[in-house]
C-alpha positions as a Markdown table, in Angstrom:
| # | Residue | x | y | z |
|---|---|---|---|---|
| 1 | Unk | 34.7 | 11.7 | 2.9 |
| 2 | Unk | 35.1 | 10.3 | -0.6 |
| 3 | Unk | 35.5 | 6.8 | 0.7 |
| 4 | Unk | 32.3 | 7.2 | 2.8 |
| 5 | Unk | 30.3 | 8.4 | -0.2 |
| 6 | Unk | 31.7 | 5.7 | -2.4 |
| 7 | Unk | 30.9 | 3.1 | 0.1 |
| 8 | Unk | 27.3 | 4.4 | 0.4 |
| 9 | Unk | 26.9 | 4.5 | -3.3 |
| 10 | Unk | 28.3 | 1.0 | -3.7 |
| 11 | Unk | 25.9 | -0.3 | -1.0 |
| 12 | Unk | 22.8 | 1.4 | -2.7 |
| 13 | Unk | 23.8 | 0.0 | -6.2 |
| 14 | Unk | 24.5 | -3.4 | -4.8 |
| 15 | Unk | 21.2 | -3.4 | -3.0 |
| 16 | Unk | 19.3 | -2.4 | -6.2 |
| 17 | Unk | 21.1 | -5.1 | -8.2 |
| 18 | Unk | 19.9 | -7.7 | -5.7 |
| 19 | Unk | 16.4 | -6.4 | -5.6 |
| 20 | Unk | 16.0 | -6.0 | -9.4 |
| 21 | Unk | 12.9 | -5.0 | -11.2 |
| 22 | Unk | 9.5 | -6.7 | -11.4 |
| 23 | Unk | 6.6 | -6.0 | -13.7 |
| 24 | Unk | 3.0 | -5.1 | -12.9 |
| 25 | Unk | 0.3 | -7.5 | -14.1 |
| 26 | Unk | -1.6 | -6.6 | -17.3 |
| 27 | Unk | 0.2 | -3.2 | -17.7 |
| 28 | Unk | 3.7 | -4.8 | -17.6 |
| 29 | Unk | 5.2 | -1.6 | -16.1 |
| 30 | Unk | 8.7 | -2.0 | -14.6 |
| 31 | Unk | 8.8 | -1.4 | -10.9 |
| 32 | Unk | 11.4 | -1.6 | -8.1 |
| 33 | Unk | 10.1 | -3.1 | -4.9 |
| 34 | Unk | 12.6 | -3.7 | -2.0 |
| 35 | Unk | 10.1 | -5.5 | 0.2 |
| 36 | Unk | 9.3 | -9.2 | -0.1 |
| 37 | Unk | 5.8 | -10.6 | -0.5 |
| 38 | Unk | 6.1 | -12.1 | 2.9 |
| 39 | Unk | 6.9 | -8.6 | 4.4 |
| 40 | Unk | 3.9 | -7.2 | 2.6 |
| 41 | Unk | 1.6 | -9.8 | 4.0 |
| 42 | Unk | 2.8 | -9.1 | 7.5 |
| 43 | Unk | 2.5 | -5.3 | 7.1 |
| 44 | Unk | -1.0 | -5.7 | 5.7 |
| 45 | Unk | -2.0 | -8.0 | 8.5 |
| 46 | Unk | -0.7 | -5.7 | 11.2 |
| 47 | Unk | -2.3 | -2.6 | 9.6 |
| 48 | Unk | -5.6 | -4.4 | 9.3 |
| 49 | Unk | -5.7 | -5.4 | 13.0 |
| 50 | Unk | -5.1 | -1.8 | 13.9 |
| 51 | Unk | -7.9 | -0.6 | 11.7 |
| 52 | Unk | -10.3 | -3.2 | 13.0 |
| 53 | Unk | -9.5 | -2.0 | 16.6 |
| 54 | Unk | -10.2 | 1.6 | 15.7 |
| 55 | Unk | -13.1 | 1.4 | 13.2 |
| 56 | Unk | -16.6 | 0.0 | 13.7 |
| 57 | Unk | -17.3 | -2.9 | 11.4 |
| 58 | Unk | -20.8 | -2.9 | 9.9 |
| 59 | Unk | -23.3 | -5.4 | 11.0 |
| 60 | Unk | -25.5 | -4.9 | 8.0 |
| 61 | Unk | -25.9 | -8.4 | 6.5 |
| 62 | Unk | -26.9 | -7.1 | 3.1 |
| 63 | Unk | -23.8 | -4.9 | 2.7 |
| 64 | Unk | -21.5 | -7.6 | 4.1 |
| 65 | Unk | -22.9 | -10.2 | 1.8 |
| 66 | Unk | -22.6 | -8.2 | -1.4 |
| 67 | Unk | -19.1 | -6.9 | -0.6 |
| 68 | Unk | -17.9 | -10.5 | 0.1 |
| 69 | Unk | -19.7 | -11.9 | -3.0 |
| 70 | Unk | -18.2 | -9.3 | -5.4 |
| 71 | Unk | -14.8 | -9.4 | -3.6 |
| 72 | Unk | -14.5 | -13.1 | -3.8 |
| 73 | Unk | -15.3 | -13.2 | -7.5 |
| 74 | Unk | -12.7 | -10.5 | -8.3 |
| 75 | Unk | -10.1 | -12.1 | -6.0 |
| 76 | Unk | -10.6 | -15.3 | -8.0 |
| 77 | Unk | -10.1 | -13.4 | -11.2 |
| 78 | Unk | -6.9 | -11.9 | -9.8 |
| 79 | Unk | -5.5 | -15.4 | -9.5 |
| 80 | Unk | -3.1 | -14.7 | -6.6 |
| 81 | Unk | -3.2 | -17.8 | -4.3 |
| 82 | Unk | -0.5 | -16.4 | -2.0 |
| 83 | Unk | -2.8 | -13.5 | -0.9 |
| 84 | Unk | -4.9 | -13.6 | 2.2 |
| 85 | Unk | -8.1 | -11.9 | 0.8 |
| 86 | Unk | -10.5 | -10.5 | 3.3 |
| 87 | Unk | -13.3 | -8.0 | 2.7 |
| 88 | Unk | -14.7 | -5.7 | 5.4 |
| 89 | Unk | -17.5 | -3.1 | 5.5 |
| 90 | Unk | -16.7 | -0.1 | 7.8 |
| 91 | Unk | -19.8 | 1.6 | 9.2 |
| 92 | Unk | -18.9 | 5.2 | 8.3 |
| 93 | Unk | -20.6 | 7.6 | 6.0 |
| 94 | Unk | -17.6 | 8.1 | 3.8 |
| 95 | Unk | -17.7 | 7.4 | 0.0 |
| 96 | Unk | -14.4 | 5.6 | 0.0 |
| 97 | Unk | -12.6 | 2.2 | 0.0 |
| 98 | Unk | -9.0 | 1.1 | 0.3 |
| 99 | Unk | -6.8 | -2.1 | 0.2 |
| 100 | Unk | -3.8 | -3.0 | 2.4 |
| 101 | Unk | -0.9 | -4.9 | 1.1 |
| 102 | Unk | -1.6 | -8.6 | 0.9 |
| 103 | Unk | -5.3 | -8.4 | 0.2 |
| 104 | Unk | -7.2 | -6.8 | 3.1 |
| 105 | Unk | -10.0 | -4.7 | 1.5 |
| 106 | Unk | -12.1 | -2.2 | 3.4 |
| 107 | Unk | -15.3 | -0.6 | 2.0 |
| 108 | Unk | -17.0 | 2.3 | 3.8 |
| 109 | Unk | -20.8 | 2.1 | 4.0 |
| 110 | Unk | -21.0 | 5.6 | 2.7 |
| 111 | Unk | -19.7 | 4.4 | -0.7 |
| 112 | Unk | -23.1 | 2.9 | -1.3 |
| 113 | Unk | -24.5 | 6.3 | -1.9 |
| 114 | Unk | -22.6 | 6.2 | -5.2 |
| 115 | Unk | -23.0 | 2.5 | -5.9 |
| 116 | Unk | -26.2 | 1.4 | -7.6 |
| 117 | Unk | -25.5 | -2.2 | -8.6 |
| 118 | Unk | -23.1 | -5.1 | -8.3 |
| 119 | Unk | -21.2 | -4.0 | -11.4 |
| 120 | Unk | -20.5 | -0.5 | -9.9 |
| 121 | Unk | -19.3 | -2.1 | -6.6 |
| 122 | Unk | -17.1 | -4.3 | -8.7 |
| 123 | Unk | -15.5 | -1.2 | -10.2 |
| 124 | Unk | -14.4 | -0.1 | -6.7 |
| 125 | Unk | -13.3 | -3.5 | -5.4 |
| 126 | Unk | -11.6 | -4.3 | -8.7 |
| 127 | Unk | -9.6 | -1.1 | -8.3 |
| 128 | Unk | -8.6 | -1.9 | -4.8 |
| 129 | Unk | -7.6 | -5.5 | -5.6 |
| 130 | Unk | -5.6 | -4.1 | -8.5 |
| 131 | Unk | -3.6 | -1.9 | -6.0 |
| 132 | Unk | -2.8 | -5.1 | -4.1 |
| 133 | Unk | -1.7 | -7.3 | -6.9 |
| 134 | Unk | 0.3 | -4.5 | -8.5 |
| 135 | Unk | 2.0 | -4.0 | -5.2 |
| 136 | Unk | 1.5 | -0.3 | -5.2 |
| 137 | Unk | 1.8 | 0.0 | -1.4 |
| 138 | Unk | 5.2 | -1.8 | -1.3 |
| 139 | Unk | 6.4 | 0.2 | -4.3 |
| 140 | Unk | 5.5 | 3.5 | -2.7 |
| 141 | Unk | 7.3 | 2.5 | 0.5 |
| 142 | Unk | 10.3 | 1.4 | -1.6 |
| 143 | Unk | 10.4 | 4.8 | -3.2 |
| 144 | Unk | 10.4 | 6.5 | 0.2 |
| 145 | Unk | 13.1 | 4.2 | 1.5 |
| 146 | Unk | 15.3 | 4.7 | -1.6 |
| 147 | Unk | 14.7 | 8.5 | -1.3 |
| 148 | Unk | 16.0 | 8.3 | 2.3 |
| 149 | Unk | 19.1 | 6.6 | 1.0 |
| 150 | Unk | 19.6 | 9.2 | -1.6 |
| 151 | Unk | 19.3 | 12.0 | 0.9 |
| 152 | Unk | 21.9 | 10.3 | 3.1 |
| 153 | Unk | 24.2 | 10.1 | 0.1 |
| 154 | Unk | 23.7 | 13.8 | -0.7 |
| 155 | Unk | 24.3 | 14.8 | 2.9 |
| 156 | Unk | 27.6 | 12.8 | 3.0 |
| 157 | Unk | 28.7 | 14.1 | -0.4 |
| 158 | Unk | 28.2 | 17.8 | 0.5 |
| 159 | Unk | 29.4 | 17.4 | 4.0 |
| 160 | Unk | 26.2 | 17.9 | 6.0 |
| 161 | Unk | 26.6 | 20.6 | 8.6 |
| 162 | Unk | 25.0 | 23.9 | 7.6 |
| 163 | Unk | 23.6 | 22.3 | 4.4 |
| 164 | Unk | 21.6 | 19.6 | 6.2 |
| 165 | Unk | 18.4 | 21.7 | 6.5 |
| 166 | Unk | 18.7 | 22.7 | 2.8 |
| 167 | Unk | 19.0 | 19.1 | 1.7 |
| 168 | Unk | 16.1 | 18.0 | 3.9 |
| 169 | Unk | 13.9 | 20.8 | 2.5 |
| 170 | Unk | 14.9 | 20.0 | -1.1 |
| 171 | Unk | 14.4 | 16.3 | -0.7 |
| 172 | Unk | 11.1 | 16.9 | 1.1 |
| 173 | Unk | 9.7 | 19.0 | -1.6 |
| 174 | Unk | 11.2 | 16.9 | -4.4 |
| 175 | Unk | 9.9 | 13.7 | -2.9 |
| 176 | Unk | 6.4 | 15.1 | -2.5 |
| 177 | Unk | 5.9 | 16.9 | -5.8 |
| 178 | Unk | 8.4 | 15.0 | -8.0 |
| 179 | Unk | 7.8 | 11.5 | -6.8 |
| 180 | Unk | 5.0 | 10.7 | -4.3 |
| 181 | Unk | 2.2 | 12.7 | -5.8 |
| 182 | Unk | 2.8 | 12.0 | -9.5 |
| 183 | Unk | 3.4 | 8.3 | -8.8 |
| 184 | Unk | 0.3 | 8.2 | -6.5 |
| 185 | Unk | -1.8 | 9.5 | -9.5 |
| 186 | Unk | 0.0 | 7.0 | -11.8 |
| 187 | Unk | -0.9 | 4.2 | -9.4 |
| 188 | Unk | -4.5 | 5.3 | -9.4 |
| 189 | Unk | -4.7 | 5.3 | -13.2 |
| 190 | Unk | -3.0 | 1.9 | -13.2 |
| 191 | Unk | -5.4 | 0.5 | -10.6 |
| 192 | Unk | -8.3 | 1.8 | -12.7 |
| 193 | Unk | -7.0 | -0.1 | -15.7 |
| 194 | Unk | -6.1 | -3.3 | -14.0 |
| 195 | Unk | -9.4 | -3.2 | -12.0 |
| 196 | Unk | -11.3 | -2.8 | -15.2 |
| 197 | Unk | -9.8 | -6.0 | -16.5 |
| 198 | Unk | -10.4 | -7.9 | -13.2 |
| 199 | Unk | -14.0 | -6.9 | -12.9 |
| 200 | Unk | -14.6 | -7.9 | -16.5 |
| 201 | Unk | -12.9 | -11.3 | -16.1 |
| 202 | Unk | -15.2 | -11.7 | -13.0 |
| 203 | Unk | -18.2 | -11.3 | -15.2 |
| 204 | Unk | -19.1 | -7.7 | -14.5 |
| 205 | Unk | -19.8 | -5.0 | -17.2 |
| 206 | Unk | -16.9 | -2.6 | -17.4 |
| 207 | Unk | -19.2 | 0.1 | -18.9 |
| 208 | Unk | -20.7 | 0.5 | -15.4 |
| 209 | Unk | -17.3 | 1.9 | -14.3 |
| 210 | Unk | -18.2 | 5.1 | -16.2 |
| 211 | Unk | -21.6 | 5.3 | -14.4 |
| 212 | Unk | -20.0 | 4.8 | -11.0 |
| 213 | Unk | -17.5 | 7.6 | -11.5 |
| 214 | Unk | -20.2 | 9.9 | -12.8 |
| 215 | Unk | -22.2 | 9.1 | -9.6 |
| 216 | Unk | -19.1 | 10.0 | -7.6 |
| 217 | Unk | -18.7 | 13.3 | -9.4 |
| 218 | Unk | -22.3 | 14.2 | -8.5 |
| 219 | Unk | -21.9 | 13.0 | -4.9 |
| 220 | Unk | -18.8 | 15.0 | -4.3 |
| 221 | Unk | -19.5 | 18.1 | -6.5 |
| 222 | Unk | -19.8 | 20.4 | -3.5 |
| 223 | Unk | -16.6 | 19.0 | -1.9 |
| 224 | Unk | -13.6 | 21.2 | -2.0 |
| 225 | Unk | -10.7 | 19.4 | -3.7 |
| 226 | Unk | -7.1 | 20.5 | -4.2 |
| 227 | Unk | -5.7 | 21.1 | -7.7 |
| 228 | Unk | -4.7 | 17.8 | -9.3 |
| 229 | Unk | -1.0 | 18.4 | -9.1 |
| 230 | Unk | -1.4 | 18.7 | -5.3 |
| 231 | Unk | -3.5 | 15.6 | -5.0 |
| 232 | Unk | -2.8 | 11.9 | -4.7 |
| 233 | Unk | -5.7 | 11.1 | -7.0 |
| 234 | Unk | -6.5 | 12.2 | -10.6 |
| 235 | Unk | -9.4 | 14.5 | -11.3 |
| 236 | Unk | -12.7 | 12.5 | -11.7 |
| 237 | Unk | -13.2 | 13.7 | -15.3 |
| 238 | Unk | -9.7 | 12.6 | -16.3 |
| 239 | Unk | -10.4 | 9.2 | -14.9 |
| 240 | Unk | -13.6 | 9.0 | -16.8 |
| 241 | Unk | -11.9 | 10.0 | -20.1 |
| 242 | Unk | -9.2 | 7.4 | -19.6 |
| 243 | Unk | -11.7 | 4.7 | -18.8 |
| 244 | Unk | -13.6 | 5.4 | -22.0 |
| 245 | Unk | -10.4 | 4.6 | -23.9 |
| 246 | Unk | -9.8 | 1.4 | -22.0 |
| 247 | Unk | -13.3 | -0.1 | -22.0 |
| 248 | Unk | -13.1 | -1.5 | -25.6 |
| 249 | Unk | -10.0 | -3.4 | -24.6 |
| 250 | Unk | -11.6 | -4.6 | -21.3 |
| 251 | Unk | -14.6 | -5.9 | -23.2 |
| 252 | Unk | -12.4 | -8.6 | -24.7 |
| 253 | Unk | -12.4 | -10.2 | -21.3 |
| 254 | Unk | -16.2 | -9.9 | -20.9 |
| 255 | Unk | -18.0 | -13.2 | -20.5 |
């Protein structure tokens, strides 16, 4: 048993020493990512193809043109030539957007109920591009994979058997509340910050980020939301408060 645990521990430590740490752009936060950029591109491509099969892409020429215009400018500011940037509008009345690893950005048509101008759209696309260049998706998947290794180590160390369910429950709750949710909120704050710099470098006014999130607050004020500690996203007001602190720094990039 001890030999098995020691072997597993050695394998995990060796793996981490090979992977090493990288740093996020602009914020310079240390992160551990066990997936290569090539793997990210492939995962993003596969996921994008699946989404495009399931969702209806908007045929609205105005929406498509403005999303591609803003997206292209922000992607240029991001300066990541290895990414395969593509920008899609999904015809669904949902005020949301997301980005897949490697640079596939999807904007729902419903988001335009909260977007009043190009600068506010740049707030959203800058945020999503920031998720991609900070490799948040790969980092989250890395955490889950490393958690799985840790659970396997704990099971081997204790001996499994009647303790297996307890370990699974403990790791499940610990992973959700102690790792996934807090880091998801941290990723959101970080994408807000990096996105602010990107939109500003692309020539958009970062002060419009405040107006966009105020619009979102009004739009979703009657929507039931979970408490922040149970959510993957920060509370809107907390985002606004943090953006107010960051805007003076972002304005240094403003052309």
